[in-house]
N, C-alpha and C positions, 0 to 999 in steps of 0.2 A: 469184717474187714478191719485190720489193725491200722494204727495211726500212720505207720510208714506207707502202707498201701493207699491210704486216703491222700496223703501228701503227694504220692506219685501220680495218682489219678488226677488230682487238681492241677499238677504241674503239666501233665499231658494236655489237659483242656486248655491251659494257658498257652502252651506251645503251638497248639492248633489254631489259635486266634490272636497271634501276635499283632499288636497295633489296634486291636478292638477294645472298645470301652464297654465293660459289662461285668457280670458276676458269674463265677463258677460255683456250683453248689454240690455237695456230697451229702447223701442222707442214708442213715442206717438206724437200726433199732438199738436198744440199750445193750443187747448182747453182741453187737458188732455185725449183724447181718444187714446187707444192703437192702434198700427199700425202693424197688421200681414203683412206678405209678404214683409217686408222691407229687402233688401239685406244688409248684414253686411260683410265687408271684411277688412282684416288686412294685413298691409305691415310692414316689418321691417324698422325702421327709418334710412334713409341714406344708405340703402343697395339695391343691385340689386334684381330684382324679384326672389323670392324663387323658386327653382326647384320643380317639382312635376309631376306625371303622370296624365294627364287629363283623367277623366272618361267619359264614354258614357252616355248621358242623353236621355230622351224620353219626347216628347210633343205630346200627342194624341189629336185627334179630336173626340169629343163625345158629343152628345146632342147639336150640332151646337155651340160648344165652344172649345177653346184650353184649355187643362188641362195638367199641371197647368197653371194658369194665369201668374205666374212669375217663371222663371228658372234662376239659376246662375251657370255658368261653368267657368273653368279655360281656358285661351287661349290655343287653339289647340284641344279642346274637340269636339267630334262628337255628333250631336243630330239627333235622328230618329223621324219621323213624321207619325206614323201609323194613318190611317183614320178608326175609329171604328164606323162611322155613316153609315147609309144606303144610303146616298147621296154622290156624289163626291164633292171634294173640290179643289180649286185652290189657294194654299198658296203662299205668296210672302213677300219680305221685300225690302224696298227702303233705309234702313238705311246704312250709309257709312261704318259702322263696318262690315256689311255682307249683300250684296245684292244677292238675288236669286229669281227665279221665277219657281215654280213647277206647271206645268199644271194640268188640271183636272185628278184626280185619286181617287181610292178607295182602301181599304185594306192596304197592306204593300208596295205599288208600288212606294212611294216617295223615291227619292234618299237621303241617309243620308247627312247632311250638316256639314262641318268642320268649326268651328268658330275660326279662327286663328288671330283675331285682337280684342284687348280690346275695349270695348265701349258698347253702348246700342243698341239693335236690336229690332225693333217693327215688329211684325208679323200680317198679315191680310189675308183675304180670298176674292178673286175677286167675288165670288158668294154670300157670306153671309157677308154683310158689318159690322154687329155687332160683328163678330168674331175678337178678338184682343188678343195678348199675348206679353209678354216682355221677352227678354233674356238679362241678364247682363253678359258680358264677362270680366273677371278680370285677372290681371297678378299676381295671388297669389293662392296658394292652401289652404289658410286659409279664408274660407267664409262659410256663411250659411244664411238662411232666418229666420226672426222672426216667432214665433209660434202664436197661436190665442190670446195669452196674450201680444203680442208685445215684447217678450223676446227671447233671444238666448244666448247660451254659445259656445265659440270657444276655443278649446284647442290649445296650442302652444308648439313647440318643446323645447323651452329654454327661460330663462329669458332674458330681454333686453328691448330696447326702441322700441315701435311700434306705428303705426298710424292706428287708427280705422276709417273707413269710412262707412257712411250710405246712401243708395240710395233707394228711393221709386219712382215708376213710375208716381206718381201724385203730386209731390211736386211743389210748385210755382217756376217757373224759372228753373226747373230741377236741382236744387242745390244738391251737394253731400257734406254735412258738414263732417268735420273730427275732431278727437281729438287725441292728442299725449299722450301716457301713458307709464309709466315705470312698467314693469311686473316683479315681483320677483319670484324666483324659488319656486314652490310648493304653490303659492298663486294665487288667482283669482282677478284680477283687475276689476273694474266696470266702465261703461260708460252709460250715459243717453242722448238720443237725443230727441229734440222736433222739429218736422218738420212742416213748413207751407204748408198746403194742398190746392189744387184747388178743385172745385166741382167734384164729382165722374164722371168718364168717361164712355162712352157707352161700354157695355160688361163687366164692373166690377161687379162681383157677389155681392159686398158689396154695390152697388148703391141702 
């Protein structure tokens, strides 16, 4: 996506939310390709993590895949893992942010997991090696994933100084770049991220 297209995309986001206070973000790789499934999260600059009631999320197993590939939740959220395949799965994570091991099961038998520590959690299946998914746990209620065009808009409760962070599961070095923005009341600030990417990983539907 070229600069003119990015400006157009951000302008459309702004037009769709006239009067809203927030930030519109466009994400692409260094070659200009848009990046869906990029996690964008926003923190108030110099402030303690904003309070919010974590919602329950769902990652299903269907077609020998985790769906969705990327999930973002606030710290303290519960995630359910229904198995909608005709075969059993054994899901696990060795990630420091949340380690767990759910033995072979089918249907709704898996125990819900509470993700109470910020960080990145990589999910796998002991039976099907190509199954992989990612959970990004953040200390803020202001988050979303980019859409198919690599864009997202996040509304904010008030004007102020904020830090916008972008995370993608396949960036070089696992970097999480950030930008500091001043958001005015009733206006939509904009940010553009260009992320260096590694070759697609196994299990990535975009590979």
